C-alpha positions, 0 to 999 in steps of 0.5 A, a space after each residue: 102392558 107388552 115388553 118385548 126384551 131383545 137380547 143380544 148374544 156373542 157369537 164366534 166366528 170359529 163355531 160353524 153355523 151348522 154347530 150354532 145353529 145345532 146349539 139353538 136347535 138343541 136348546 129348545 128340545 131340552 128346555 121342553 118346548 119341543 120341535 121350533 117352528 123354523 124359518 129360513 132365507 139362503 140368499 145368493 149373490 145378486 152379483 155373483 157368477 156363483 150361484 149358491 142356489 144352485 149348488 143347493 139344488 144340485 144335492 138337495 134336490 127337494 127344496 125347489 119349491 121354495 126357491 124364490 125371487 120374488 121383489 121385496 117391494 116394488 121397484 126393488 129386484 129379488 135376489 134368488 134365494 131358497 125360503 119359506 118366508 112370506 114370498 116363497 112359493 111355499 111359505 111356512 112349509 116344513 123340510 127336514 132339520 136334516 136337510 136345513 143342517 145340510 144347508 148351513 154345513 156348506 155356509 159358506 165354503 160350499 154354499 156361499 151365500 150372500 146372506 142367511 137368516 134362520 129363525 126359531 119359535 115357539 108360543 112361550 116366547 110371545 106371538 110370533 110377530 107382537 108387533 107390526 114387522 119392521 125388522 126380523 129381529 122384532 119377531 119372537 124367538 130366535 135369531 140367527 144370520 150370517 152375511 158376507 161382507 167387505 172383511 169377512 162373514 158377519 154373524 149373529 144371534 138375537 132374540 125376542 121374548 115378550 113379557 107382560 109388565 105392569 108400568 107399577 112394579 118395580 121390576 119386569 116379571 121374569 121370564 118363563 123358565 123353559 124360555 131363559 133355559 134357550 137364552 142361557 144356551 144362546 151364550 154371553 147376552 151382550 146387552 139387553 133391550 126393551 121395546 115396550 110395544 104399542 098397545 093399539 093398532 097400528 095406524 099411520 099417526 102413531 108415533 115411531 121410536 127407533 129403538 138402540 139397536 136401530 128398528 123403530 117401533 109404534 110408540 106406546 106412549 102417542 102423547 108423549 111421544 108427541 109432546 118430547 117430538 115438540 120440545 126437541 123441535 124448539 131446542 133444535 131452533 133454538 141451539 145456538 141460544 142455549 150452547 150460548 147460556 151452556 158458556 162453554 170453557 174452549 174456544 177452539 178453531 172453526 171447522 176448516 184449514 186450522 182444526 185439520 192442520 192440527 190433528 195429522 195423522 201423526 197427531 195422537 189423543 192417547 187414551 180417551 175414556 179417562 177424560 171422560 170419566 173425569 169430566 162425567 162421573 161428577 156429573 152422575 154419568 156412567 162411561 163404557 167404551 165401545 169400536 169407535 165409539 162411547 156411551 156416558 148415560 144416567 137415569 134421573 130420579 123420574 127413570 128417564 135415561 140421559 145418554 151421551 153417545 160419542 162415534 169417535 172412529 167411524 168417520 175416521 180421528 173425529 167426534 160427533 156427540 149426540 145426546 138423548 133422552 129415553 123414557 117410555 114410548 119416546 126418545 129426544 135426540 140433540 146431535 151436539 156442537 163440541 165448540 160454539 163455532 162448531 156446525 151444529 152435528 158434524 165431524 169436528 177432528 179430534 186431535 191430540 190429548 190437550 184438543 179431547 180434553 177440551 172437546 170434553 170438557 165443551 161438551 160436559 159444559 153444554 150437557 150440564 146445561 142440557 141437563 137442567 133445561 131439556 131434562 127438566 122440561 121433559 120430565 115435567 111435559 111426561 112424567 115419571 117412566 116406570 121403575 123398570 123401564 130402561 131402554 138398554 142395558 
């Protein structure tokens, strides 16, 4: 079985784009992989009056053969860009690395491109496109992106390496030494996602599984994915019954004027993690906080991963709760209410510390019920996952 390992690295906006690009390029050379194949895309803003493409052509007229405005799909206009991608007039052609350095050194002051994508590949990372392509991050190799956003430039650095795994083994095989050396040079890894790849040709009938990165790939175990989907649909239809069975300890005001009145801008809940740890740690869940979110996770004896994700900041001072069960080739997802009167999957005002405590204790009761019912039913239906499988580290 092939497994794509998707690693995301910490990046600093203080490091110039060209410096980061040089660091990755040099890592391939130092690891003995030779000159990597580089795919690039420098895209103009479709609304801005300044054309970075024109500015580059004035300084580097030799890249004109890479300029295109081809539409990525019918009905969607394409931005003007410098690219050696599939829609380029010169697909897969290369340019001198010094030319790429000149362009990258001008981003964003001289060349304020809307988006920049630079991809490095060598065969040691695996087949360039190991699965039908739905996202550039699924291309084997190292991916560097830089783009404009309302609050400044957004930078990302990630890698995809494919390994051959045995479901009966306890651990995944180690990455090749040269690949590991390149990843080490990329910096501190923030997370790694395992994406088991389907061994069957892509077909419309193969269920897709959305990874923690947001990319959806064909299931490596379509039968398990279909069985889990049927279970989830049943639970969604009976969610009110399941909430009643969980016997939530607190009655909260229904979503409306009363709930909103007690959660004004002057009302704060204080630190949120302590209440989560008090309620969920005895249940075997770890708790990790991120920007505007919490992830609570436990591993079952059958090597499935039960996970509660809480968005507590994206939509203001509201909470949205989502319960997931991960296994090889499938993911079960349920949006959870925070009280018996809450709209399923809706946003609920967090309010003060006392209301946050009640929300957390209600969710703990509901998750305990799902642990004993939903998780157990999925385990009976699909069996265990490999010991090495973890959707995200």
